Structures are given as C-alpha cells and as structure tokens.
N, C-alpha and C positions, 0 to 999 in steps of 0.2 A: 476483919470487920472493924469498923471504927468504934471507939469507946466514948465515954463522956468527956467533955472538955475539962482540961486542967485549969487551975486558977490563973496561971500565967497566960494561957490562951484567952481566958475571959477578960483579962486586963488589957490584952492587946486589941481586942475588938473595938475599944474606944478610939484607937488611933486610926481605924479604917472607916470607910463610908458605911452608913447604915445598910445600903444595898448589898455590900459585900458580906456583912455580917448575916443578913437575911439569907443570902445565897448559901452561906456555910450551914446555917440551920436547916435550910430546905434540903440540901444534899444529904445531911446526916439523917434526917427523917426518911428520905426516899431510899437511902442505902439500907437502913434497918428494915424498912417495909419489904424491899426486894429480897432481902435475906430470909425473912419469914415466909414470903411467898414461895421461894425456891424450896425451902426445907419442909414446910408444913403443908403446902398445897400441891405444887407441881410434881415434886418427886413422888409423893404417895399415889399420884394419878396413874403412874405407869410402873411402879415397883410393887412387889408383893401381890400383884394382881394375877388372876388366872391367865394362863397362856392363851394368846389370841389364836383362834383356829381358822377364822374366816378372813378373806381379804379386807373386808370393811373394818374389822377390828384391828387388823395389822396396820392399816393405813391410819387409823385413829391413834394408835400407839406411836407411830412415827411422827405424827404431827405434834403430839404432846412432848415427845423427846426434843424435837426441833424448837418448840417454844421454851423448854427448859434451858437449852443451850443459849437461845437469844436472851432470855432473862438473866442468865449468868453473865453474858457479855455486857449487858446493860448495867448490872451491879458492878462489874469490874471497871467500866468507864466512869461510873459514878464515884467509885473509890478513888480513881485517878484524879477526878475533878476535886474531890475533897482534899487530897494531898496538896494540890496546887493552891487551893484556897488557904489552907493552914500555913503553907510556906509564905504566902503573901502576907497573911495576918501576923506571922511571927517576925517577919523582916520587911515591914512596909517601906522602909527607907531605901533598901537595896533591891527589892524585888518589885517590879512594876505590875500594873494591871495586865500587861500583855503576856505575862507568864501564866495567867489563868487558862486552864484547859478549855473552859467554856468559850473563851475568846480566840485563843491561838489555834485550837483544834476544833472549832465549831463544826466544820464539815464532817469530821470523823464522829463526833458526838451525835450529830444529826443522823448519820448513816446507821449507827447502832440503834437509835430510836426507831428508825424506819423499818429495820429488819425485825425488831420486836413486834411492831404493829402488824407487819405482814404475817408473821408467825401466829400472832394472836387471832387475827381476822380469819386466817385459814382454819383454825380450830373452831371459830364461831360458825363459819359457813358449813363445815362438815359436822357440826354439833358434837364435836369431840368431847367437850366437858360433860354434856348430858350422858353420852354413851359410856364414858369412863366412870362417872359417878354411879351409873346404873350397874356397872359390872362389880362395883364395891359399895353397894348401897348400904349394907350393914355398918361398914366402917364409917361412912360419912354421916350416918344417923347418930353414931356415937360421938363424932367429932363436930357436930353442928354447934354446940355450945362453945367449944374451943375456937371454932372458926369465927364465931361472932366476936369473941374476945380479941382475936388476932387481927382481923380485917374489918375495918369499919364499912358500913353500907350493906352488910349482909343481914337481911330481914329474917325473922323467925318463920315467916310464911313462904310458901313457894318451894319449888324443887331445889335440890342441891346444885344441879347443873346450872340453873339460872343464877343462883347465888354465886357460883364460881365465876360465871361470865362477868357479873357486876364487880366482884372483888378484884379481878385481874385487870379490869379496865379503868376503874376510878382512880387508883393511885397514879397511874401514868398521865391521864388527862389533867388531873389536878396539878401534877408536877410540871408539865409543859406549860400550863396556864400561868403558874407562878414564875417560871423562867421568863416568860414574855413580860409580865408586869414588872419584875425586878430589873430586867435589862432596860426596859423603857424608862424606868425611874433613874437608873444609873446614867443613861444617855442624856436625860434632861438636866442632870446636875453637873454635867461636864461642860467645859467651855468649848467653843468651836475649834480652838487651836490645840486642844489637848492631844498629846501624841497617840493615845489609844482610841481617839474618837472614831476613826474609821473602822477599827476592829469591833467596837461596841455596836456601831450602826449595822455592820455586816451580820453580827451574831443576832442582833434583835430581829433583823429581817428574816434570817433563816429560821429562828424559833417561832416567829409569827407564822411563817409558811408551814412549819411543822404542825402548829396547832390546827390550821385549816386542813392540812392533809389528814391528820388523825380523825378529825370530825367526818371528813368525806369517806375515808376508808371504813370507818365504823358503820356509817349509813349504808354504804355499798354492801358490806358484809351481811348486815341485817336483811337488806332487800333480797340479796342472793339466797340467803338461807330460807326466807319465806317463799321464794320462787320454787325451790326444789320440792317443797311440800305440796305445791299446787299442780305439779306435773305428774303425769302417769309414769310408770316405771320405765317404759321403753325410752322416751326422750330424756328422762332424768339420768338413766344409766349411760346414755350416749354423750350427755353434755356435762355432767357433774364432775368437776375437778376442784381440788382445794384452792388453786390460785385464780380461778376464773371468777370474774365479778360482773354482775348485771349492771348495765348502765341505763338501759331504757327498755320499757315493755309497752307493746302496742295496746295492752289493756289499760294502761295509764294514760297514754297519749295515742289515740287511734290513728292508724295509718293503713293505707291499702297499697298492695304491691301488684303490679302488672308486668308481664303477662302471666306470671305464676301467681295464682290467687292463694295467698297464704292466709291461714286462719289466725295465726299469731306471729308476731315479729319480735324477736328478742335480740337486743344489741348487748353483747358482752365486750369485755376489754380486749379480747383477742379474735373473736369470730362474730359474724352476723348469722343469725339463725332464723330460718323460715319454717314454721310448723304447718304441715298440710296433712291432716288426718294422722296416720301413723308414721308418715314420712318426715324425716328431719333433714333439712337442707342446710349445710353449714358452709360458710365462706370465710376463708382466712382474711382478716382485715388487712394484712400486709399486701394482699393482692386484690384490694377493692379500691376503685377510683371513683371519686365523687365529681361528676361533671358540674363545672361551675355555672353553666348556663341553666336557667330555670324556665319552666313553661307553666305560668300560673302558679298553682299550688302543688306543683310536682317538681321533683328533681331526679336526676338520672344517675344510676350506679352501674359501673362496669366491672366485670370479673373476667377471668381467663376464658370461661365458657358460657357465661350468662350475661344478659343485660336486663336491668330492672328499672321501672319507674315507680318511685315512692310518691304517693299523693295523699293529701289530707283535705277534708272539707274546711278545716280551720287553718288559715294561713299561718297562725302562730304555731300550730302543731307541725306543719311542714318545716318551719324555721327551726324548731326544737330538734326534730329528727335529723335534718341536714347538718346542723351544728354539731350534734353529738356524734354522728357517724364520722364527720370530718375529724373531730378531735380524737376519737377512738382510733382512727387510722393512723394519725400522727403518733399517738402513744404506742401503738403496736409496732410501728416502724422503728421507734427509738429503743424498743426492746425492754422497757421497764415502766413501772408505774409512773404516771405523770407526777412531777414534783415541781412547784409546790401544790398545784391543783390542776385537775383536768381542765384544759383549755384556758387556764389563767395566764395572764401576761398582757403587756401593753398592746401587742399586735396579735390579731387572731391567727392561729396556726393554720398553715396550708400544707397538706402532704405533698411531697415531690411527685411530679408526673413520671419521672424516670426512676426506676428502682432495680435492684438486683436481688432476685429470689429464685427459689426452686419450686416447681409445681408439676404434679402428675395429672395428665388429662384423662378424664373418665368417659366423656361422651363418645359415641360411635363416630368413626371417621378415620382419616389417615393418621391422626395423632392419638388415637385411643391407646391408653396404657403407656404412652410415651412420657418421659420426664424431661422437662426443660429446666435448665439451670443457667441463669445469665441475666441479661438486662431486659427490662420491661418498660413499656410506655402505653398508658391508657388501656391497660388490660390485655396487651398483645406483646409477644416477644419482639423486642426491638433493640438492636445493637448486637453486641457480641454475646454468644451463648453456646450451650451444648444441648443437643436433643438426643435422647437415648430411648430406644424401644426395648421391650423385654426380649425380643428375638436376637438382640445383639447389634442391630443397626445403630449407627452413630452419625450425627452430623454436628460438626464443630465449625463455627464461622459467624457470619453476619446475618442478622434478621431485620426485616422491615414489616411492621404491621402484621406480625404473626407468621410471615412467610420467609423462607430462605431467600436472602437477597444480598448480593455481593459475594466476596470470595468465601468459599467454604470447603471443608473436607468431609466427605461422607464415606463411611464404611458399611458395606452390605455383606453379611455373612452368606457363604454358600452352603449347600447341603453337606458337602464333605467337610471333615474336621479341619480346623485351622486354615480355611480358605476364605478370602474376602475379596470383594470388588472394592477398590479404593478410587473414589472420584475426587480429584483436586481441581475444582472448577469455579467459575463465576456463575452465580445464580441470579435469576430475575423472577420475582413473584412466585417463588416456590419451585421453579424448575431450572435446570441447567440452561444457561444462555450466555454465549460468549466463549472465550477460550478456556480450555480445560485439559487436564492430563488424567487419564483413567487407567489404572492398573487392574486387570481382571484376574480372577482366580483361575481362569483358563490359560494363564501364561501369555496373555496378550496385553499390549499397551496401546492406547489411543491418545494421540496428541493433536488437538485441533479444536474446531468450533462446534458449538451446540446451539440448538434453538428449541425451546419448549421441551427440554429434556432429551432430545434426540440429536444424534450427530447430524450436523447441517452446515454446509459450507466446506471449507478446506480442512482436511485432516489426514493424519497418518495412522494407520492401524498396522501394528507389527507384532509378530510373535517373538517372545524372548528367546535368547540363545539356548535356554534349557528346554524349550518346547521340542517335542519329537519331530514336528514338521515346521520348518521355517517358512513364513510367508509374510509379505509386506505389501500394503496398498498405500499409495500416496496419491491423493486426488480429491475430488469433490464428492460431497454427500448431500442427500436430500431426504429429509424425514427419516433418518436412521439407515438409509440404504445408499450404496455406492451408485452415484448417478452423475453423468457429465463426463468431463475429461479426467482420466486417471491412469496411473501406472501401477501394475502389480507384478511383483517378482515372487515366483513360486520356486523356492529352493529345492523342494522335494522332487518336483517334476523337471526342474531345470528350464523353466520357461519365464519369459519376460514379456508382458503385454503392455502396449502403449495404445491408448485409444479411448473410445467412448463407452459409457456404461449406462444402464437403465435398470432400475429395480434390482440392484445387486447382481446384475449379470452383464457380461460383455454384449454390447448392443450398439451397432453402428460401425463406422469405419474404424479399423484398428490394425495394429502391427504386432506380430508375434515373433520374438527372437528366441531361439533355443540356445542351450549351452553349447551345442555343436556348431553354432554359427549360422544355422539355417534361419532365413527371414521369410515371413509370410506377410503379405498385405492384402486386405480385402475387407469384406463386410461381414460383421458378426451379428448373429441373432440368437438370443437366449443362450449365450455362452458358446455358441458354435459358429464356425465360419460357413457362410452360404454364398452361392453365386460365384461369379468370376473373381479371380484374384491373381496375385503375383507371388512366386516363390523364388528366392535367391539362395542357392546352396553355397557351401563354404568354398567350393572350387570355382565359383562365379558362374555356374550354369544358371540360366534364367528360364523359369517356366511361367507361361501366361495362359491361364485357362480356369477351369472350374475345379472345385474341391468337394470332398465329402465333409460332413460335420466334424470329423476327427482329423481334418487336414491331410487326407489321402487324395492323390491325384485321381480324378474321376471325370470322364466326359471329354469333350473336345478341348484341345490345348496345343501349345507350341513350346518346344524346348530349344533354346539357343545355347549351344555348348561354347566353352571358351575358345576352342579352335575355329569357330565360325560355322560348324555344322548345325543344321536346323532340322529338328524332328517335329513334324506336324501331323496330328491325327487324333485318334481317340485313345484315351487312357482308362485303365481300370485294373482291379486286382482279381486274379484268377482263383482257382480252388487251392492252389499251392501258395507258397510264399513268393514275394517279389511283385514287380510291376509289369503288367501286360499292356502292350500298345499295338495299335494297328494304324499305320500311317505311312508317310513319305519322309525319307531322310535325304536332305539336300546337302551334299558334300561340296558343291561348287560355289557356295555362297562366299563372298569376300569376308576377310577377317573383320570382326565387329569392332566398332569404336569402343575403347575401354569405358567410356562414359555410359555406354548402354548396359554393360554388365558389371564390370569391376567397380565402377564408381557410381553406379545407379543409386539415387537417393530416394528413400521411402518417406512417405508421410507429408511431403510438401503439397500443400493445397488441400489435403484431407482434413487437417486440423488447423484452422486459421490461428496464427500465432498470437494475435491480440486477444483471443478468447480462451486460450488454453488454461491460464491460471488466474481467471477472474476471481476465484474463491480466495486467492491470496491478496489480490489488490483490493477487493471489495471492502473488507473490514477497515483497511487503511483509509479509504475514501469516505467510509461512514464516519470515521474519527475526524477527518478533515471537515466534512460537512457539519458535524456537531460542534465545530469550533475548537477542537483539540482540548476538551475538558480533562483535567488531570485525573478525575475519579474514574474515567472510562479508558484511560491509557492502557491499563493492564488487561481489562476485559476484552478490548478490541484488538490489541496488538500482541497479547500473549505475555506470559511470564516465563522465567527461566528457572527450572526446578530439577533437582537430581532425583532419580528414582530411589525410593526408600522401601526396601523389602521388609523393614521392621513394621511397617504399617500392616502388612499381611499377617505378622506374627502376633501382634498385641494391639488391642484397641487403646492402650495407654499412650502410644506414640502418635498422637493426632497432631502432627506438625508438618509443615511444608517448607523445605529449605529453598524458598524462593526469594529473589532479591526484593527487599522491602524498600519502598520509596517513602521516606519519612514525611515528605510533603510533596506528593506527586504533582499537585496543582502548581506549587511554586517552582518545582523542577521543570515543568513544562514551560512556565513563563521564562525561565533562564534559557531553555532551548530556543524558544522563539526570539528572544532578545538577541541571542548570539547570531541568528540568521540575519537580523536587521543590521547588525554591526559589521557584517562581513559580506558585502555585496559587490565590491570591486573584484575583478577577475582573479588576481593573485590571492587575496584574502579568502575569496569564495572557494578556491581550490583547496586551501588548507582546512577551511571550515567543513567542506563536504568530506574530505578525507578523514577528519576526526569523527564526524557523525557516522560515517559508514563503518568505522572500526569500533564503534561503541555499541555494545549489545543492548544498552538501555535506551538508546536514541531511537525514535520512531523509524528513521531511515536505516539505522543499523539492524533493527528487528526485522524490517521488511527484507533487507538484503539477505539476512541469515535464513529466512524462510524460503526465499528464492533459491539460495544455495542448496537447501535441503531437497527441493523439487528437482533441481538439476542433477544432483548426485543420484537421487532415486531413479531418474530416467536414463542416465547415460553412464553410470558406473556398473561394475559387475558384469552381468550378462548383457546389460544394455550398452556396453562399450562395443559397438558394432559400426564398421565404416559406413554402412548404408544409412546411418542416422546422423551423419556429420552435418548435412544441410539443415536438418530439423534443429539440431543443437545450435548451430551458428545463428539462425534467425531468432532463436529464443533468447540468446544472449543480447542481441541487439534490441529486442523488444524490452527486455528487462532494463536496459540502459535508458530507454525512452520512458518507461514507467517510473523509474527512480528519479529521473529529472522532473517529470510531471509531479511526483510526490514532493520534491523539494519546492517546486513552484507553489503547490497547494499550501504547504506549511508557511511559506513566505507571505502568501495572501492573508492567511489567518493572523500572522504577526502584524501585518500592516493594518488589518481591520481592528485588532485589539488596541492599537495605538491611535486609531482614528485617522490614519494617513491614507492618502489616495492609493487605490489598488493599481498594480502594474497592468499595463495593457497586455492583451493576449498576444503571444509570440506568433509570428508567421512561420511557415514550414521551414524556410531556409535558416532562420535564426535558431529555431529549435534543433534542427539537424546539426548545426555547427556546435551548439552547446552539448548535445548528446554525444557526438563523436569526438569532439575536441576536449571535453571536460569530464563528463560522467563515465563514458566507456573506459577510458584509461584507468579510472579510479576503481571501478567495480570488476574489471576483467580478471584481475588476479584471483578473485574469489571463485571463478569458474574455470580457471586456466588449466588445471590439472586434467579434469575430465574432457575439456574441449580439445586440448592438445593431443590427448590420447586418441581421439577420433581422427584427427588430422594424420597422426602417425599411421594408423591402420589404413586410412584411405589412400595414402601415398606410399605405402610400404613397398610396392613393386618398383616404382621409380627410385625410391631411396636406396633400394637394394642395388640397382644398376649404378646409381651414383656412387654408392659406397665402394663398389667393385672398381669403378673408374678411378676413384681417389686412391685406392690401395695400389693400383698399377702406376699411377702418376707419381706416387711417393717414392718409387724406386729410382726415379730420375734425380741426378744431381741438379743443382740450381741452374747452371749454364745450359745443360742439356735439355732441361724442362723449358727454359726460356726459348731455346732454339726450336724445340718440338712444338711449342705453342705459337711459333712465328712472331715472337716479340722482336722488334727491330734491335739490332745489336747496339746501336748508339744510345738506346734507352736502358741497357743493362747496368745495374749499379755495382760494377766490379770493385769500385772503391770501398764498398761496404764489406767486402770479403777479406777477412784477416786470415792469412795462410800460415800454417805451421811449417816447420822444417820439412823439406822434401814433399810438400803438399802442393797440388796443382789446383787451379780454378775449377777444373772439370770434376773434381771430387767433392767439392763443398756442397752441403745440403742445408736447407732451412735458414739461410742467412740473407738472401735477397728479399727486399721489401718486407723486412721483419716487422717494422712498426705497423705497417698496414695489415699484415697477417694477424698480429696480436690484437689489433683494434677490431677486426672483423670477428674474431673469436668471442668478443663480448656480446655478440648478438643473442647468444643463448642465456645471458645472465639477467635478462629483463623480460617481463611479461607484457610490457606496454608496447603496442605496435608503433607508436610514435617514437619511443626511445630506440626501438630496433632500427627504424629508418634513420634516426640521428646517428646511430652507430655506422650504418652504411654510408652516410654522408661523410663522416669523419674518415672512414676507410678510403673513400675516393680522394679526400683531401690529403691523406698520408701518401697515396700513390703519386699524386701530382707533385707533392713536396719532394718526394724522393727523385722523381724524374727531373724536376727543376734543379735540384742539387747536382744531379749527374750532368745536366746540360749547362750548368752555370748560369742559368737565367730562368725567369719565370716562364712556365710553359703550360698551356692549356691543351689537354689531350683531346684529340678528335676521337670519334667512336671507333675508328679502325684501329687506333693504338690502345684505346681504353680496354676494349673487350679482351684482347690477349693478356694484358697486364692483370686485369681483374680475375681472369680465368686462372692465372698463376697464383694469385693471392688466395682464391677460393680453394684451390687444390692443396695449398700449404696450410690453410686454416683447419682443414679436416673436420668441418662441422658435421656432426651427426644429424641425420634427419633434416637436412637442409630443405628438402622439398616441402615437408610439413611446415617448417618455419616460413618459407616464402609464401605459401598459400594462406597461412593464417594472417600474415602481415597484409597480404592483398585483400583478404575478405574483411579485415577489421580496421584497415587504415581509414583515416578521415577523408571523406570524399573531396574535401577542399584541395587535397594534394594531387588529385587525378589530373594528369597533363602537366604537372610541375616537375621540379628536380627530383623529388622523392620517387615519383612515378617512373621517371627516366632511369634512375639508379636501380630501382627494383626490377625494371624490365631487363636491364643489363645483367643483374644477378640471375634472373630466370634464364636468360640465354646461356650463361655459364653453366648453370645447373643442367640444362637440357643437353649442352654440348658434351659434358662429362659423361652423360649416359650413353653416348653414341659408341658404336662398335669399335671405331678406330681408337678410342681411348682405352679400350680393354686389351690392346695389343702390347705385350711386354716389349721393352726396348732390347735390342740385340747389339753385339759388338759391331756388326756391319752398319747398323743404323747410327751408332754413336761415334764410331771411329776411335773409341777409347776403351781401355779395359774396364770391366765391371768389378 
C-alpha cells in the first residue's frame, strides 16, 4: 500500500505538469479508498458469517467473493499506475509520459475497471448487499458509525444495504470522472506534435467511453433489480440471473406482438421474453433476426421456430423497439457487453444475416428435439451444419432455408445394436435427390440416383460379401421399386436375370441364365415365367413351348436335339421324378444349322438397345440441358467414394472420402474450353482419349457407369454365348451415346462463348465418327467381357481349328508348303539356314518368319482397326518375301495368296482365331466394307475355315512325305 509522499517527491512535482501531479494525488486517494473497502467492507460481507444453506444465499456469497477479487485487481492496477507516476515524477528528464500505465496500458486498466463494474452490478441486481447485511445485521449496526467515518456518502438514515450500494459505487464513479477531466486537460496543454499526443488522445477517448459505460451499466442494473420485484415467482425464477440486464420493457414503451398476443414484452441483453399468463417464452437473441423491411408501425422478427410482428401505435415507440432489439442482437453475437455503449458508434450496428449457432428444436414435427449446429440465415439452417436427433439419427452436410440441400451424410440407427443405415447422397429441399451411396445395416449397398427420398432412375443394389446370401441388382428404379430394364444376379440360387421389371418384380420380356448354363427366354409376370418361351440347355438342345411358373416344361412344345432329332408333343411332370412327354420323335430330320441352336442369340428385339440404359444416359443429358453447371456436376453425374465401415461403428466418423472439386464450376469451364481447343481430328482423338480415361470428366464418369452395367450383365453367370449378340449391339450403342455426349458438351461450350452452334450431323457423318473415332477409344473398356462371349460362341470352331493347327505344326516347313499346294518357285529356301548334316526337309518355323511374327501381333491390341492394320502388314510381309525370292516386285493373285496366308496362319498358332475374326468383322468400321481390309479379313476367314476341315486333321505319314519323320 502506498504511503505519504516524501519531501523529495514533493519537490519533484514542481518539475512536472499540474495534471500529472493531480493524477498522482488522485491515484493515491483511490488506492487508499479501495484498500479500506476491501478490508472493512467487502471482506466482512462474506467472512465470519453463518454458513449459507440455501442456493440463493450461496449465490449471493459467490457474487460478493467475485466482487472482492475484482476490487483487489482494481487496487493492484491502481498501485501499478502509482508506481509509474512516481517513477516519472522522480526522473522527468529520462522517463517520458509514455511510461505512464494510464497511457501505455490504457486498454488493460480499462478492462479491470469494466470487470469491477460488472461484478458490482451483478451484486446490485441480485440485492447481494442487502441480503448479506441482513445476515449480519447486528454487526453492521455496530459498524454504522465506523462505516460513515471510512466511506463518504453513507447517510445515517436508510438501510445498511442501501448504504453499502452507495459506498461501493461513488468512489469509482468519482475516480473515473476525474480521470477524464485530468486527461482532457493534459491533452489540451500538449502541442499537436508532442510524441505522446496520440497516446493521450487514445486514453482520453477510452476513459470517456468508460464513464458512459459505467453510467449505463448502473442504470441497467437498477432497472433490472426493480423488474425482479414486479414479477411473480414463476417468471422471476425462470429469468433471473446475475449477468442478465433489462434493456426495454413494454410497460415503459408499449408494443404489441402478433400472432402470439403477449401481455408483456421484456428485452434483455441475451434473450427476448414474451409473457403470456403463466407462460414464459424466451428467444435467444443470437438466433433472432430483425427484418429490415417495415410495414407502417410494425417490424418483423424471425426465430428458428417462430415469426413475430412487433407493432406500436406510436411510430416513435416502434423505432425505439426496433433499434434496441437490433443493438441487443449485435451485442449478444459479440458475446460481451457493448463498449463503449449500447449502440454507440458512428455507424448504426447491423447484425449479420448469416451466423453459426447451435439450437434444439422444440415444436412438433420432423425436427422435434433435434439439435442443429452450424450456419444459419434469416432464422433457418443455411450452409454447412450438423443435425442430431435424440434417437441417434445424424445428418451432416449442406442446408438451404431450413432443409437438407446439397451433399450430406445421414446416419439412421437400426433397432439392433451398433447397426446404422448410412446415406451419402445429394439432397434437394429436405429429401434425397440425385446421386447417392447408401450403406444399409442389412449388409446391402445402393449406389445410384434418388428422387424425393426414394430410389429413382439408375442404381445398383448389392449385398456385401459378408452377407449370408449374395444378390445384386443393376438397373432402373421408380419410386423406390425396381422398374424398367434391369439385371439381377442371385448368387444363392445361381440365377442371372436380364429383362424388364415392374413394382419390384420381374414383369415383361426377360432372359434367365442359370449357373449350369441353361437359358430361358420368355415373358414374366409377377416374378414368374408365363406363356410360350424358349429354353436352351448346355448341350445346345432347344425347347420351344410353354412353361410353368417355376420354369418347368409344361404343355405343348418342341425339342430340337443337337443331332437333329425333333421331339414334338405335350410335356408335363408325373407323380414321380423326371419329365413326362407324349408326342412324336422325328429322327429323319436333317442336321440343324448351328446358328439355330449352338449360336442362337437371345434377347435381340425383345429389349430395344437404345432404351435399355436410359437411366444412365438421362442424368447426363439433364446436365447438358442445364448448361453443365459446376454445382450440379456431382449430383447428376455421381461422385467416387470408398465404402467406410467406420461410419457404421461410430457416429463420430461423419466423413465421405469423395473426390472434392475445389472449384467445380471453374473446372467445368476448363473441360469445355479444352473441347473447343481440340476439334481437329488428330487433336480430338487425343482429347477424347484423355477425357474417357479421367474419372472426373463427365465423359469418363459416363463411360465408367456403362462399364459397370456391362460387367453386371455379361460377367459371371451372365457370360453365356447366347448373349453375345445382345452385348455386341450394346457396345455399339454406347459408342453412339458417348459420341452424342461429346457433341452435347461441345454445343454447351460454344454457347457459353457466344459462338455459332455446329450443325446437326447427318447419319453417315455420325456413323463415321462413331466407328472410326469413338468405338476404338471406348472398346478396351468392354473388351474383356465382350471377347469372352465371342470365345464361348465360337468354342466349337476354335476347337477344330486348334486341332488342325496342332496337326499342321508337325510338318516341316517344306512339307507344309507342299501340303498346302504353295508353288515351289515361291518357297523362300534362301531364308533357311542349315546346320551340319541338316536337310531342308527337316527345318521348321523359318519360312515367312517375318509375316508369322507380324500376324501374331493381332492379339496384342483390342482395337479392330489396329487388328486390320496388323493383317495388312502381314500381307505386305508375305509379298515382300515373295518379291525377294523372285528377285522382283510381285503382286500375289488370290490363288497364290491363300496357300501362303494359310501357311502363315498355321505357323502363327493364334489361339481363338475364330473369336478374333468374328469380333473384327462385327466391330470394324463400315467404311472398310468392300475394301482392302474386307478382302484380307475374308482371306483370313477362308484360312480359318480351311484349317477346320477333316483333311487338315490327318497326320502326315512317311508315305506322304517321302522323308523320315
């Protein structure tokens, strides 16, 4: 504690300004006063008093203890200020004004004063002084005389509590007032260029604001204390807290509230209160929005669950209420008492429209008891946020005007423990809409499109590997049910269905393939096959007739066996096992054409290829028609995400490992710009190749979805030779759709640049681009499944071909050339390098070696055009070899070419050549029909067919060759 000044200090005062000397005396007096208040007043209020037994008394004691701590801090900062003043006065030449704590630490000094005022006004509001004085009334009656001697302003009349209120307030208000006066005087005596001018001006402003703040805080505390006395116990108990301050009362400035007719309206610094009988309606000011638009003498308030109109007969009253509510909201959002003054400032404060807060909904409805934490706008969840229900449901994502809108993750707990349905989807106006991935507690996963919260459009529903029964559906949905074209694989039953659906059941034309290789085609109704149909067994027997609902032969029908026998009659099942029939067996019928049984194709014409996968193309064209907006790119075209089992285990892992586009709109602009820059043929091919290989490019996303449908249809059990035609036309259709998709993106790019749109292509131009450009680029994505179907379809011919190749490989080169009737003057004997004691007749795999190695490359590419180019180079190598043998350029006629090509084919030993030839034929560009490529492919087909003949299966003998083997 500071003592009296020494003579040296008194002498130094003359060297400093009068204001500094006055500040020193002011601080000395205030420090001594605070010391007496702490020791003689505050400490006795909560020491040596009876122990508080009720909550109200304990709260009162805590408030007084906090006031004592604040007073002690105020005394300490006053002492620090005194020390800085004394150092300045002792060394005025070396220590400048900027060393004074009142100037250099003005913000800190100010904060200590504010904390003291808040602690003091909390005690005033809760009448802590009166209650404490009452608990020790005998003590304070004995101390009244000493109290008057210690603290000025304490009258001999009135209660001790009132005296304490005045005694603890007046020293502070007087002290702050003197601060302002002395600093103003100090500022006026300084020159404008004084180095501490800015510090003094800043401190003067702060302490001036503090003076206003103290006055306002005291007035609010007195008004709040008076309010609690007027309220009944129920609202008082609900509302009364030490820190809460009354800002406006409708009894002072009348106001009406509609539609809720409140009897009294109270505006506090943290809540808005509407009193209606015994009901108390409170609204957190952080979640109150004041609509700036006015309607006469009314203004509009928005809260998360209510909307109000405040009106007043007096326009001035309406202005007062609107201004005070607005300023109170601003203050509540800042999280502290307004300083310097409620609503003070050069510009009127306006609360932000967008905020981040937490709120629990109470009104009945889908959000009842749900807690939302996140961004708000105009009283509604808007932006990013989290919605949690008491039953464990969670939704994390984007909101718009109070509804889930945009990407979001929703967890829905199941009845069983630790089981959740997890929805990672796009939402629109509160329901799932667009692309989504849903992991169900039933060990199923759905990836596809939604509309109004239901599966709608294209989607895949698949049970996980851990599920007891594996099942997968790939196809179209309508209002949550399988409807339209779709493919289902039932691993448990070993069945693969391709066809139409309605109301979650197989309905309409369909194909059923079993794991045993049996194929059914017919009409389904309510999940069962009805009416006439076709059955193809694994041994290529063909049944045409009627079936029972469980696919048993029943009624009239005809069976064509692989050997040509035909059984026609009535079929049925008897009392025992097996099939019973009554009819005629025709054994004289000619052998059937393999195309009727072995190569019979199912589904052609039953499912128009252009309408099978409209659910895949549809969202893409919606995206195109919308102008390719970046914000819809993910919702319409899908996102890529890995399955996260952690989401099922804990609600804390609400994340989705999906590829984030930092600026999807800008990225879409780059995609469209690239299409504009690469329109010439060579650049376009590179551009399309890059786009199709990019999983984030719209064309790449579309291709991957089409790959998914193709694999679901033609892989696994669906890999059946009778579906090859269905698959082939599907691949060609996909190529057309991808080319049309590119054209659609290009038109959008041109439109955005304001350039003229390209004219619509004619059919010939489109077909050239599809087969010449798009098909070779996208075919590798489907090649594995497609080529497997070709292998199965031509397995019989390839087996005969392989046997013929094996037999021909036993021939030495010269004997094989002779056996194939190649003219001897065309034999490349010069290419044969003989070892010691080796004869020409023993050399193998040396003639036409370059052509053989060239032809072998036909299996190294998946592009039909490149396969034809390999065949062309093989033809060129054969001619080059013959020309070298003859010593002059020579063009081979067909009679000479076929034997030579047959030799090269036999030496190339290409596996599954029949499948290769037929795939090239089916997928080649129609522009080559009738040209060189067509001629060479026809020649290769002739060689393939010739090798299958019986005379090629005859092993050579010594008699045939004339040479030892």
